[in-house]
N, C-alpha and C positions, 0 to 999 in steps of 0.2 A: 770565503765567498759570502756575499751579502744575502740576507733572506730572500730578496726578490730574485736573485740569480740562481737559487738552488732549484734542483729538479723537483717537480711536484711529486709528492709521496703521500700515500694514505696515512692519516694520523697527524699530518702537519697542515697548518693553515695554507689554503690554496685559493685561487680565484673562485669566488662563489661559496666558500665554505670555511668557516673558522675552525671547524673540527677536522677537516681533511677527510671527509667521507670518501671511500674508495672511488665511487662513480665520479665525484667532483674532481678528485686528484687525477683520474684518468682523462677526464674531459679537459682539464687544464693542460696536461701534457700534450694531448692530441690536438688541442686548439692553438698551439703555438705555431707561428709561421713556419711553413715547410715541413712540419713533423709528419703529417699524413702523406704528403707527397713523397717523402723519403721512404716511408713504410710501403707505399704503393709501388715505388720503383724497385724495391727489394723483394717484392712478392715472387718474382720469377727466378730469383737466385742471387748469389753474392755479386756485389759491384765494388770496384775500387773507389777511392775518394774521387778521382778524376771522372770515373764513369758515372758516379752519382751526380757530380757537378754538371756534367753534360746532360744527363737525364732531367735535371732540374735547372734548366738553362739560365734562369735569372737569379739563382741563389749565390750569395757571396761566399767565399771560402770561410770567412769568420762565422757567418750564420750557420753554414753547413757543419762546421766543427762543433759549434755550440749545440745544435740539434742532435748531432750524433752522440755527443757526450750525454745529453739528457736522455736520449732513447736507450743508450747503454746503461745509464744509471737506473732507468726504469725496467731494465732487463727485457727490452723488446728487440734490441739489436745487439749484435756481438761482432768483435773483430775476428776474422777468420783469415786463413792464408790468402784467399782471393780478394780480401778487402773487408767488406761489411756484409752481414747476412742477418736475416730475421732469426730470432731464437724461437724455441717452441712456443713461448708466450706470444711472440710477435706473429707467428703463423696462426695461432688460435684467435688473435685479435682480427686478423684478416678474415677468418671464417665467420667471426661474429659480425663483421661489417658487411659481409656479402648481402644479407637481406636489405641493409640500408642502401647499398649500391643498386640493387634491383628496384627498390622504391624510388630512388633518385632518377633512374632512367624512365620510370613511369611518369614521375612528376615532370620531367623535362618534356616528354611527349605531350603531356596535358597542357603545357605552356604554349604549344604551337597550334593547338586545336582552336 
């Protein structure tokens, strides 16, 4: 796999960081197309590949496969009997993002004032 196609990892060069600082590696992974949407859709429980594809209506199978691979490499998603599910780290990420979600809702309301 070429360096540009590898999953972002702390300690390796990533977008925005030559040293691969953990926060920059995490932001690189989460900033990839569809990554956050996939995590969001899995927050309520496991989904099959087809279920994820339907939940993310515009994602191509190739992109979905790639993102799932990267999220599995990052230990945020795992294969389970029912398809794909968040790992403990993936659920912790959801908890960490909850304040950002609340802020985004306040921000959205402020845009309409």
